[in-house]
N, C-alpha and C positions, 0 to 999 in steps of 0.2 A: 504494500500500500504506500503510495507516494504522499509525502507531506507537502502541503501547499502553503506557501508563505503568503498571508493576506496582504502584505505590504510590498510584494514583488511588483516592480514597475511603477510604484508610487513615488513621486518626487519628494525630496526632503524640503526643508525650509527654502522659500524662494525670496529673492529680492529683485527690485526693479533695476534695470541697467540704465545708465545715463546716456541721453542722446549726444552724439558728437555735434558740437556747435551750440549746444543748449546753454542755458544760463545757470545750470546746476541747482535750480530751485524746484524743478519738476521733471520727473522721468516720463511724463506724458507729453507727446507732441501733437499739436493740432495743426492741420493743414487743409488747404482747399486745392482741388484739381484745377489746373489752368491749362491753357493751350500749350502745345509743344512750341519750342522756340527755334527760330532759324539760327540765331546767334546766342550763345550763352547756354547755361544749363537750366533744365526744368527742375522743379522741386519735388519730383516724384520719389526720389530715393531718400531714405533716412537711415543713417547708421547709428548703432548703439555700441558703446564701449563694453568689452568684456575684460574685467580687471582681475579676475581670478578664475581658476578652473571650476566649472560647474558640471554636474552629471547630466543635466538636461536644460532645455530652454522652452519658453512659451511665448508666443506672439499674441497680442491682443489688438483688436480692431473694433471701433465703434463708429457708426455713422452719425454725424451731426446734422446732416441734411440728406435728402434723397430725391431722385427722379424715378418715378415708377416704371419708366420705359427704358432706362439706361442700365447697362451692366458695366462694372468697373473691373479691370484686371488687377488682381492682388497677387504679389509675389513676395516670398521671403527667402533669405539666404543666410547660411552660416558662412562666415569668412574666416580663413585660417592664416596663421602667421607665415606660412610658406607661399602666400599669394593665391592659393586655390580657394574655391568656394563650393558649396553644395546647396542646390535649390531644395527647399523643404516645403514650399507652398507655391502653387501655380493654379489659380482659380479665377473664375469670373463671379462677381458678387452683385446682387441687386438688393442691398440691405435696406429695410425700412428705417426711418429716422429713429435714433435712440437705441437701435439694436446693436448688440455687441457679439463678437465671435472670438473664441480662443482657438488658436492653432497649436497643436502639440499636446503634450510635451514631446520634444525631439531630443533624443539622446546625443551626448557628445560622441564624437568619432574617435575611436581608439587610435593612438599614434598621431593625432592632429591636435595642435594647440589653437583653440578658437580665439580669435582676436576681436571680431565684431559680429554683430547681427545686423542684417539689412532688411528693411521693409520697403517695398516699392508698390505704390498705388498709382495707377495710371489713369489717363482719360480714356473713355470709350470712344468709339467712332461716331457716337450720337452727339451732335453739337449741343443738344440740351443737357448733356451730362456735365458740361463745364460748370464750375462753381460748386460741385459736390464737396462737402467738407466732412472731415473725419478726425478721429483721435486714434493714435497708436502708441503702444508701449511694448516692452519686452522684459521678461523676467528670466533670470538664471536661477536654477534650483540645485541645491547641494545633494 
């Protein structure tokens, strides 16, 4: 008879990661989807610092506004100190306003040192989707 550990796969205590370029007062980033730019960078990517080794990571997404006819591409990546990355989320979302979603937990990759977590929320091809606003955050769990 096998013994089943009820805590197997359960993440330990979690803490929010700080966004790169943030002011240090809040780990939650609020953004709005804008048009792609011909010159310069869009604001679709947000990176979060990983300051210590964690066993897993969770990504959180909440819609502040919504367009019932638009879908938004949402991607999340684990970035590693060797310059490589691993995509852990690739989905289209049409979230009602105020609705949140947690992605993960995603386990650390053995033999890789995680340096950043990246969230990317893009614009849909629907022109009415511009102006969509959202909040994102990432947690590392021991």
